[in-house]
C-alpha positions as MATLAB code, in Angstrom:
seq = 'MNKIQRQRWINGKRKIARRLSKPVLEQQESAILSASNIHYEMAGRTHGIACGGIGSMHLLARKIGLIDAIDQRLKLLKVHLPYHESDHVLNIAYNLLCGGECLQDIELRRNDVVFLDALDAKRIPDPTTEGDFCRRFQATDVLELQGVFDEVRLRVWREQPAEFFREAVIDMDGTLVATTGECKQGMDIAYEGTWGYHPLLLTLANTGEVLYVLNRSGNRPSHEGATEATNDAVALCFQAGFQRILLRGDTDFTQTQQLDGWSDDPRIRFIFGIDAMPVLKGMADDLPQHAWRPLHRRVKHERRGAPRRRPKNVKEQVVREREFENIRLKSEEIAESDYRPGACQKTYRLVVVRKNLSVERGENALFDDVRYFFYISNDRVSTAEQIVFQANERCNQENVIEQLKNGARALLAPVDTLVSNWAYMTMGSLAWNLKAWWALILPQRPGRWAEQHRSEKATVLRMEFKKFLACFMQIPCQIVRTGRRILFRMLAWNPWQLIFYRVYEVLRC';
ca = [
      -1.970    2.712   29.329;
      -2.484    2.648   33.113;
       0.379    2.818   35.622;
       0.608   -0.944   36.167;
       0.801   -1.723   32.447;
       3.292    1.076   31.843;
       5.514   -0.172   34.666;
       5.424   -3.693   33.218;
       6.441   -2.293   29.841;
       9.298   -0.333   31.447;
      10.450   -3.443   33.310;
      10.460   -5.449   30.085;
      12.489   -2.752   28.344;
      14.910   -2.622   31.255;
      15.449   -6.395   31.222;
      16.312   -6.582   27.525;
      18.469   -3.443   27.756;
      20.398   -4.922   30.696;
      20.994   -8.150   28.791;
      22.133   -6.464   25.573;
      24.277   -3.810   27.257;
      26.708   -6.230   28.930;
      30.023   -6.092   27.025;
      31.591   -9.340   25.840;
      35.191   -9.172   27.104;
      36.250  -12.780   26.726;
      36.291  -15.108   23.767;
      33.439  -17.610   23.946;
      34.371  -21.274   23.730;
      30.977  -22.374   22.428;
      28.227  -20.902   20.271;
      25.795  -18.418   21.798;
      22.834  -20.507   20.615;
      23.576  -23.314   23.037;
      20.155  -24.730   24.008;
      20.079  -28.517   23.816;
      17.720  -29.979   26.405;
      14.509  -28.814   24.670;
      11.145  -30.473   25.308;
       7.612  -29.876   24.042;
       4.345  -30.597   25.783;
       0.699  -29.588   25.452;
      -0.446  -26.837   27.813;
      -3.174  -27.620   30.285;
      -5.123  -24.534   31.264;
      -3.036  -21.894   29.511;
      -4.233  -20.976   26.015;
      -2.001  -18.829   23.824;
      -2.259  -17.233   20.408;
       0.546  -16.059   18.133;
      -1.347  -13.214   16.420;
      -2.597  -11.369   19.485;
      -3.010   -8.122   17.538;
      -6.107   -9.513   15.820;
      -8.145   -8.388   18.816;
      -7.308   -4.728   18.158;
      -8.215   -5.145   14.481;
     -11.606   -6.547   15.417;
     -12.151   -3.656   17.819;
     -11.250   -1.306   14.959;
     -13.762   -2.968   12.619;
     -16.451   -2.523   15.261;
     -15.560    1.060   16.181;
     -15.622    2.379   12.597;
     -18.882    0.544   11.869;
     -17.442   -1.778    9.236;
     -19.280   -4.899   10.412;
     -22.717   -3.277   10.530;
     -22.200   -1.481    7.217;
     -21.335   -4.721    5.405;
     -24.360   -6.550    6.796;
     -26.721   -3.696    5.985;
     -25.619   -3.004    2.403;
     -24.222   -6.296    1.050;
     -27.047   -8.786    0.406;
     -25.643  -12.060   -0.944;
     -27.054  -14.663    1.479;
     -30.751  -15.473    1.719;
     -30.367  -17.073    5.144;
     -27.576  -16.834    7.693;
     -26.812  -20.399    8.714;
     -24.716  -19.423   10.559;
     -22.592  -16.800    8.805;
     -23.387  -13.224    7.824;
     -21.772  -11.365    4.932;
     -19.442   -9.556    7.339;
     -18.174  -12.890    8.672;
     -17.034  -13.928    5.204;
     -15.464  -10.571    4.307;
     -13.587  -10.196    7.581;
     -12.536  -13.849    7.576;
     -10.616  -13.286    4.341;
      -9.087  -10.016    5.587;
      -8.188  -11.429    9.029;
      -6.524  -14.437    7.405;
      -4.098  -12.086    5.630;
      -3.605   -9.984    8.766;
      -2.611  -13.131   10.676;
       0.063  -13.975    8.113;
      -1.976  -16.223    5.828;
      -1.105  -16.175    2.145;
      -3.997  -17.986    0.469;
      -7.522  -19.238    1.068;
      -6.227  -22.606    2.259;
      -4.520  -20.931    5.239;
      -7.973  -20.191    6.667;
      -8.122  -23.879    7.603;
      -5.326  -23.324   10.147;
      -7.317  -20.653   11.947;
     -10.565  -22.599   11.618;
      -8.974  -25.432   13.618;
      -7.382  -23.134   16.199;
      -9.604  -23.157   19.298;
      -7.724  -20.260   20.889;
      -8.170  -18.113   17.762;
     -11.900  -18.821   17.799;
     -12.096  -17.989   21.511;
     -10.191  -14.740   20.922;
     -12.906  -13.572   18.520;
     -15.723  -15.196   20.506;
     -16.647  -17.348   17.499;
     -17.991  -20.888   17.577;
     -16.667  -21.459   14.064;
     -15.512  -19.562   10.979;
     -16.050  -20.359    7.263;
     -13.699  -22.890    5.716;
     -11.723  -22.197    2.497;
     -14.229  -23.892    0.176;
     -17.092  -21.912    1.694;
     -15.138  -18.701    1.144;
     -14.554  -19.667   -2.485;
     -18.290  -20.211   -2.877;
     -18.939  -16.814   -1.272;
     -16.647  -15.127   -3.815;
     -18.584  -16.790   -6.648;
     -21.834  -15.274   -5.381;
     -20.686  -11.771   -6.338;
     -21.938   -9.920   -9.391;
     -20.131   -6.800  -10.599;
     -22.712   -4.598   -8.867;
     -22.081   -6.427   -5.587;
     -18.340   -5.782   -5.760;
     -18.988   -2.088   -6.373;
     -21.424   -2.071   -3.445;
     -18.757   -3.591   -1.195;
     -16.282   -0.935   -2.282;
     -18.984    1.631   -1.491;
     -19.160    0.177    2.031;
     -15.409    0.644    2.402;
     -15.761    4.258    1.233;
     -18.500    4.882    3.793;
     -16.244    3.588    6.550;
     -13.228    5.412    5.139;
     -15.023    8.738    5.502;
     -15.561    8.073    9.209;
     -11.857    7.428    9.728;
     -10.835   10.499    7.720;
     -13.254   12.660    9.676;
     -11.090   12.234   12.788;
      -7.925   13.550   11.125;
      -6.413   17.025   11.781;
      -7.042   19.950    9.436;
      -3.692   19.652    7.605;
      -4.701   16.167    6.442;
      -7.267   17.733    4.098;
      -5.001   20.188    2.281;
      -4.566   18.024   -0.798;
      -5.424   14.465   -1.784;
      -2.961   12.819   -4.165;
      -4.607   10.086   -6.247;
      -2.325    7.724   -8.167;
      -3.524    5.286  -10.827;
      -1.828    2.292  -12.417;
      -2.445   -1.220  -13.683;
      -0.590   -4.375  -12.717;
      -0.466   -7.925  -14.022;
      -1.660  -10.795  -11.830;
      -0.267  -14.010  -13.257;
      -1.927  -17.386  -12.797;
      -0.941  -20.894  -13.783;
      -4.597  -21.957  -14.055;
      -6.027  -22.909  -17.420;
      -9.773  -22.758  -16.761;
     -10.176  -19.329  -15.146;
     -12.854  -17.359  -16.951;
     -11.676  -13.949  -18.150;
      -7.953  -14.694  -18.103;
      -5.927  -13.753  -21.169;
      -2.373  -13.243  -22.330;
      -0.801   -9.865  -21.597;
       1.515   -7.831  -23.811;
       4.626   -9.472  -22.322;
       3.364  -13.045  -22.504;
       1.919  -13.456  -18.991;
      -1.391  -15.299  -18.616;
      -3.753  -13.865  -16.035;
      -5.597  -10.676  -15.144;
      -4.801   -6.981  -15.371;
      -6.433   -5.142  -12.416;
      -6.634   -1.357  -12.244;
      -5.683    0.253   -8.919;
      -6.344    3.746   -7.608;
      -4.515    4.571   -4.391;
      -4.321    7.584   -2.086;
      -0.666    8.571   -1.826;
      -1.276   10.394    1.485;
      -2.026    7.151    3.342;
      -1.358    4.327    0.870;
      -5.005    3.229    0.971;
      -6.590    1.417   -1.955;
      -9.457    3.595   -3.186;
     -10.602    1.422   -6.066;
      -9.894   -1.996   -7.584;
     -11.160   -3.149  -10.978;
     -10.261   -6.591  -12.246;
      -9.863   -6.859  -16.011;
      -8.800   -9.441  -18.522;
      -5.067   -9.817  -19.013;
      -5.024   -8.252  -22.479;
      -6.889   -5.029  -21.619;
      -5.092   -1.638  -21.795;
      -3.962   -0.012  -18.567;
      -6.290    2.991  -18.799;
      -9.510    1.039  -19.399;
     -12.085    2.024  -16.774;
      -9.791    4.636  -15.246;
     -11.991    7.635  -16.121;
     -15.050    6.470  -14.186;
     -12.912    5.259  -11.283;
     -11.040    8.568  -11.107;
     -14.228   10.620  -11.130;
     -15.643    8.495   -8.294;
     -12.420    8.872   -6.282;
     -12.436   12.641   -6.834;
     -16.051   12.889   -5.647;
     -15.194   10.801   -2.575;
     -12.249   13.030   -1.629;
     -14.273   16.223   -2.037;
     -17.045   14.688    0.053;
     -14.466   13.975    2.761;
     -13.434   17.638    2.812;
     -10.165   17.741    0.865;
      -9.463   21.250   -0.419;
      -7.480   20.229   -3.498;
      -6.791   17.067   -5.478;
      -3.755   16.048   -7.513;
      -4.176   13.316  -10.142;
      -1.068   11.431  -11.254;
      -0.461    8.666  -13.735;
       2.039    7.415  -16.280;
       1.772    7.776  -20.045;
      -1.010    5.180  -20.306;
      -3.319    7.376  -18.216;
      -3.028   10.630  -20.156;
      -6.693   10.592  -21.132;
      -6.794   13.712  -23.263;
     -10.592   13.556  -23.625;
     -10.929   14.122  -19.863;
      -8.293   16.817  -19.284;
     -10.585   19.760  -20.056;
     -13.255   18.497  -17.671;
     -10.783   18.051  -14.819;
      -9.133   21.398  -15.529;
     -12.496   23.213  -15.360;
     -12.498   22.601  -11.600;
      -9.893   24.950  -10.043;
      -9.498   22.533   -7.132;
      -8.130   19.761   -9.397;
      -4.677   19.678  -10.895;
      -3.070   16.821  -12.752;
       0.396   15.657  -13.760;
       0.539   12.884  -16.335;
       3.352   11.446  -18.359;
       2.794   11.673  -22.092;
       4.289    9.510  -24.831;
       7.296   10.889  -26.700;
       5.416   11.214  -29.990;
       7.224   12.561  -33.081;
       5.342   15.880  -32.890;
       6.497   16.378  -29.291;
      10.072   15.428  -30.123;
       9.972   17.963  -32.929;
       8.749   20.638  -30.512;
      11.564   19.804  -28.092;
      14.174   19.928  -30.859;
      12.901   23.352  -31.957;
      13.209   24.895  -28.514;
      16.045   27.477  -28.368;
      19.113   26.581  -26.366;
      18.455   29.313  -23.788;
      15.136   27.595  -22.922;
      17.039   24.664  -21.429;
      18.579   24.692  -17.964;
      20.242   21.961  -15.875;
      17.979   19.732  -13.792;
      19.396   19.155  -10.335;
      17.906   16.196   -8.510;
      17.166   16.423   -4.803;
      19.478   14.641   -2.384;
      17.853   11.314   -1.456;
      19.459   10.902    1.956;
      20.885   13.463    4.330;
      24.420   12.501    5.262;
      25.090   12.009    8.960;
      28.517   11.754   10.487;
      31.784   11.366    8.615;
      31.540   10.401    4.917;
      32.298    6.787    4.129;
      34.331    5.544    1.219;
      32.100    4.424   -1.611;
      32.435    0.676   -2.348;
      33.401   -0.534   -5.793;
      30.588   -0.824   -8.308;
      30.855   -4.545   -9.061;
      28.053   -4.485  -11.604;
      29.677   -1.664  -13.573;
      33.004   -3.502  -13.538;
      31.465   -6.721  -14.930;
      29.658   -4.787  -17.683;
      32.895   -3.168  -18.784;
      35.022   -6.321  -18.625;
      32.562   -8.312  -20.755;
      32.015   -5.366  -23.123;
      28.253   -5.254  -22.739;
      26.480   -2.245  -24.153;
      26.119    0.253  -21.342;
      24.049    3.453  -21.246;
      25.367    6.135  -18.893;
      23.595    9.334  -17.907;
      25.808   12.364  -18.499;
      23.406   15.183  -17.627;
      19.762   16.213  -17.485;
      18.170   19.413  -18.717;
      14.674   20.778  -18.355;
      12.492   23.113  -20.403;
       8.809   23.868  -20.808;
       6.352   24.896  -23.471;
       2.627   25.105  -24.173;
       0.814   22.218  -25.831;
      -2.780   21.516  -26.786;
      -3.607   17.830  -27.368;
      -5.855   17.095  -30.328;
      -8.819   16.089  -28.126;
      -8.590   19.223  -25.940;
      -9.881   22.757  -26.313;
      -7.424   24.161  -23.767;
      -3.674   24.624  -23.870;
      -1.671   22.980  -21.094;
       1.813   23.159  -19.692;
       4.291   20.732  -21.218;
       7.448   20.081  -19.186;
      10.286   18.366  -21.052;
      13.242   16.531  -19.525;
      16.167   15.944  -21.879;
      18.508   13.176  -20.816;
      21.957   13.327  -22.396;
      23.255    9.768  -22.559;
      26.472    8.084  -23.579;
      26.293    4.597  -25.117;
      29.462    2.668  -24.299;
      30.899   -0.781  -24.853;
      33.741   -1.750  -22.559;
      36.022    1.262  -22.244;
      34.939    2.746  -25.587;
      32.216    5.343  -26.073;
      30.165    4.389  -29.142;
      27.947    7.453  -29.531;
      25.905   10.022  -27.643;
      22.140    9.714  -27.386;
      19.368   12.111  -26.387;
      16.032   11.000  -24.959;
      13.025   13.112  -24.072;
      10.478   12.632  -21.281;
       7.281   14.700  -21.367;
       4.849   15.690  -18.605;
       1.545   17.468  -19.177;
      -0.073   19.489  -16.386;
      -2.570   22.258  -15.727;
      -0.418   23.503  -12.832;
       0.858   26.974  -13.732;
       2.122   27.827  -10.241;
       4.721   25.157   -9.423;
       8.159   25.318  -10.994;
       9.021   22.923  -13.797;
      11.359   21.082  -11.442;
       8.564   20.609   -8.920;
       6.325   19.207  -11.656;
       8.973   16.608  -12.543;
       9.674   15.666   -8.932;
       5.967   15.281   -8.122;
       5.510   13.118  -11.206;
       8.453   10.957  -10.157;
       6.977   10.520   -6.670;
       4.146    8.563   -8.283;
       6.631    5.702   -8.494;
       5.916    5.081   -4.811;
       2.646    3.546   -5.975;
       4.749    0.706   -7.358;
       5.781   -0.007   -3.756;
       2.131   -0.049   -2.675;
       1.271   -2.475   -5.484;
       4.232   -4.642   -4.498;
       2.946   -4.726   -0.917;
      -0.525   -5.697   -2.117;
       0.862   -8.484   -4.284;
       3.649   -9.982   -2.177;
       3.100   -8.463    1.270;
      -0.615   -8.643    1.969;
      -1.111  -11.221   -0.810;
      -4.335   -9.412   -1.751;
      -3.883   -9.479   -5.536;
      -4.351  -13.176   -6.167;
      -6.672  -15.127   -8.423;
      -7.712  -18.118   -6.258;
     -11.223  -18.530   -7.689;
     -12.449  -19.405  -11.175;
     -14.105  -16.329  -12.723;
     -13.124  -12.735  -13.408;
     -15.762  -11.255  -11.070;
     -15.138  -13.728   -8.221;
     -11.422  -12.950   -8.347;
     -12.311   -9.251   -8.395;
     -14.320   -9.828   -5.222;
     -11.373  -11.610   -3.587;
      -8.994   -8.762   -4.527;
     -11.419   -6.261   -3.013;
     -11.716   -8.202    0.239;
      -7.979   -8.844    0.297;
      -7.258   -5.128   -0.123;
      -9.355   -4.566    3.018;
      -6.495   -6.091    5.022;
      -4.134   -3.413    3.674;
      -6.709   -0.662    4.280;
      -7.292   -1.842    7.861;
      -3.561   -1.377    8.450;
      -3.830    2.204    7.166;
      -6.965    2.950    9.222;
      -5.311    1.462   12.318;
      -2.458    3.925   11.843;
      -4.799    6.852   11.138;
      -6.653    6.520   14.434;
      -3.344    6.681   16.319;
      -3.906    9.789   18.495;
      -1.609   12.801   18.280;
      -1.555   14.535   21.651;
      -0.611   18.231   21.748;
       2.271   19.622   23.736;
       5.798   18.298   23.993;
       4.846   14.909   22.548;
       3.194   16.315   19.408;
       6.209   15.984   17.107;
       7.057   12.463   18.312;
       3.453   11.300   17.904;
       3.302   12.791   14.400;
       6.513   10.971   13.474;
       5.253    7.668   14.921;
       1.988    7.954   13.003;
       3.853    8.552    9.746;
       6.163    5.607   10.496;
       3.268    3.183   11.018;
       1.545    4.453    7.859;
       4.698    3.848    5.780;
       5.394    0.404    7.251;
       5.594   -2.549    4.931;
       2.830   -5.052    5.540;
       5.046   -7.793    6.947;
       6.786   -5.397    9.335;
       3.380   -4.167   10.518;
       2.397   -7.777   11.221;
       5.638   -8.386   13.127;
       5.254   -5.213   15.225;
       1.529   -5.068   15.948;
      -0.159   -8.318   14.919;
       2.180  -11.193   15.750;
       2.087  -10.498   19.483;
       2.029  -13.710   21.571;
      -0.894  -13.475   23.973;
      -2.611  -15.647   26.507;
      -6.384  -15.676   25.989;
      -8.392  -15.598   29.223;
     -12.189  -15.553   29.223;
     -13.419  -14.029   32.489;
     -17.063  -13.105   32.932;
     -17.981  -10.847   30.032;
     -14.387  -10.045   29.113;
     -11.973  -11.595   26.660;
      -8.532  -10.763   28.025;
      -5.493  -10.715   25.727;
      -2.532  -11.015   28.111;
       0.717  -10.156   26.347;
       3.473  -12.686   26.973;
       6.516  -10.840   25.628;
       7.935   -7.321   25.621;
       7.769   -5.387   22.371;
       9.262   -1.903   21.734;
       6.121   -0.971   19.763;
       3.711   -1.736   22.607;
       3.371    1.901   23.703;
       1.987    2.767   20.263;
      -0.200   -0.344   20.381;
      -1.672    0.715   23.733;
      -2.382    4.243   22.482;
      -4.461    2.798   19.654;
      -6.125    0.355   22.050;
      -7.178    3.194   24.352;
      -8.893    4.915   21.421;
     -10.642    1.709   20.395;
     -11.906    1.085   23.928;
     -13.362    4.598   24.365;
];
């Protein structure tokens, strides 16, 4: 950011600080929101856009070579009248990055002259054309598109510092995508009665990126297709330069036929949940008492300032008053043993968590209950507690899936076949990945600012999708076309603009 732009940012910060810092010493006779004489009129020469951050996203797509890579490798159109494959793919992703929630929202941007001028486009595909584009995909085409994303991903990763490559943490899970349609090919009823699809997702816990998406029928098991996807993700991470890889999944992803193969590579370790089968329960019951020790959970939040009085637990009070059955955790204990699954030739580490529960109704304790949770791992170095905590951290993938479903709105089924909806999910997930790549190229300057820049980068990476849009995308800008330049002139102060400018400087290099 040059001196003039920095001074304008400082002036904007000073103005809002001056307004908010004035103390209110007198009681106000009327409401603060007192505007009444409001008028609207069409602007003459001034052209504004609400999502001014879309310019930086398009610069990012150009800088990392995404546009050229899509056009070179994805061949779905025989002629380009007028659109190329990259126009369709980015149109879907940009729609979500501008706050759109479905294909129909593309029509708003298609009829926005200022939006078209901002991207120097005469026109963009309409929603029906995008639906037709999704239907052009075969399964091999979707995999090719994901290969394009991996090619671009490697370029972004290559610019990261050395500590980024210490260990890649790959999480895997399935999620249900419900649909009210009745004629969508490939839809089926899931185990809990939901009609729709059951996509498989592999994500990189380090950055939250989506590494792989596989759309499946609604009645397919969670682990179907996970082996091939995991092996591809592992190869990608090693190609990028990661020194070690950690694979994590819940009980549905304990693929015992694959454990020996993964364990043969000393760079790969895994932590999977495993079902509490009778044979495992018997092993846990047979463990001597001295093998068990208390499990102490880590403190979630560091307390700052004076402790506050804990409010009443209203939910607990209602459960007791109405004498609902209530299960309370009394204590947790941990132990470990060796275990060789039937499909394996090697023996692995089995970590057992025993939860001591009390089943109550109202004020009366009915009986005590014991439940076991099992984790299988080839990690012989970490403590048993660390194994459990790392396995529990996989739950953060549920937050990523939630963001993909209800934040970015990438996991939808707007088209009419299984493969076409798979294609849409892949292109929709690009919007989420562009957010992650935007954060990854945020420069970290050495010296006294190093720690602050590292913290800011982590903050942007962890942002929810809608907050990212509010901070960096939904920036009101005036669009001015001068000579060979398209100028985005910001119209309002934003506390995140310093970070925005640091990314912009990298994109303009």
